[in-house]
N, C-alpha and C positions, 0 to 999 in steps of 0.2 A: 762498162766495167765485165773482165771477165771473171765468171764465179772459180774458185779455185776449190776443186773437190778434196775430199778425205783424202783418196787414194794419191791425187798429184802430190798433194801436201807432204804425202809420208814417204813418197818417191824422191821429193826435193832433200827431206830429212836424211833419210840414208845416202843419198849422193853426195851430201854437203862435204866439201874437203875439210877435213878437221886438222887446222892449224894449232890447235891449242897447246900442241906439247912442243911445237917449235919456238923460235926466238929464244927469250929470256927465261925460260923453263927448259932445266936442265933434266937428264934422266933420274939424278938424285933428290931433286925436288919432287918430282913427278910422283917417285916411289915412296914420300912421307906425305905429301899432302893429298888429304882426302879429297880435294876438289878433282882432280884429276881421275880418282876411280869413281867418281859421281858422275862426271861427263861420259867416261866409257859406261857405266852402266846403262844410262839415260839413251846414247848413241845406239847400243844392242838392243835395247827394248824396243824403241823404236824402227830398229832392223828387223826384229822378229815380230813386229806389229805388222808391219809392211808385206812382210812375206807370208803373213797369214792372211791376208785380204784375200787376193786371188784366186786360192783355191775356196773360200768361202761364197766369193760371186760366183764362180763356175759350178760349185755343186750343186747336183738336182734336190730343188725341193723336196723335203718330205722321207728324203734318204738316211740311210743312218751315217751316211761319209757327210751328208749338209750339217745336223745336228754336230759331229764331230768336228766339221771345222768351223761352225757358228761357236761353238764351246772354246776352241782353241783361239780364235779370233779374238772373242771377250776376254779372255786368261790374258792376251796378250796387251789387248789394248788396257786393261786394268795394271799389268805390268808396267808398261810405259809411262802411265799416270801416275804410280807410285815411284819410279825413278824422277819423275819432273820434279814431284815434290821432295823427294830426298835432297835431288840437287840443289832447290830453292833455298832448304832448310841446312844444308852443310857448310860449314864456318871453314874456309881455307885457311892454311896455317901460312903461305908464300904470298907474296906480293904476286907471284907469276900464276899461283891458284886464283886472285880473286881474276886478274886481267883474263885470264881461261875462261872461267865461269861466265865472266861479262861477254866476252867474244863469243863465244859456245852460243849463249843465250840469243844474241843478234845473229849469227849464223842460222839459228833455227827459225828465228823469226824472218830474216831475208829469204830463206827458203819457201817461204809460204804456210808455215803453220805456226799453230798458237800453243799456249801453255794453257795448265787448265786453269779453269775459274779466274779466266783475264779479264771478265767483265765487273769482278767484284772490286771495291774499291776499301782500302782499309786492309785490315791485318790479317783477314782472312784471303786477301788475293795473294796470287802466286809471285807476282812482281813486288810487294810488299813485302814478303817473305824473305825474296832474294834479297833486296836491297837490303834490310834489315841484318842478312848474315853478312853480306859483305860490307857494312859499318860495323858489325862486331868485329870482323877479320881485321880491319883495318886498324881500330881501335887497341886491337890486342897485339898488332904488330909494331904501332905507335909507341905501345907501352913497354915492349921486350928491350 
């Protein structure tokens, strides 16, 4: 079994083709549905985190550059995690938004990355919160 490294996983995320705005999702829906902004925010935060890894890896330990790169890497990591939680709790307002979030979540996992707290079962877990937000969105759309 091949071990997936953090660097490889993040490279895969950054390179994952985002088809979430294609298909049935029109430009008008994308500009209104908060799901598309949450996807874009997570995609950018993940790319920023990926870009912060190499400078940190290559900086000479104990130098000012090393500590600056480390701090930047940690900030990018936390921003990506925050964006992931925001994505899980964002309630789409369109069917296209629901589909886009679910498709994007699978794209990230297909690329070899994980979501935060993926080993938690129950309401504190990322997947649980994602499913709950999608259920609320579906209920809202059914009631409209």
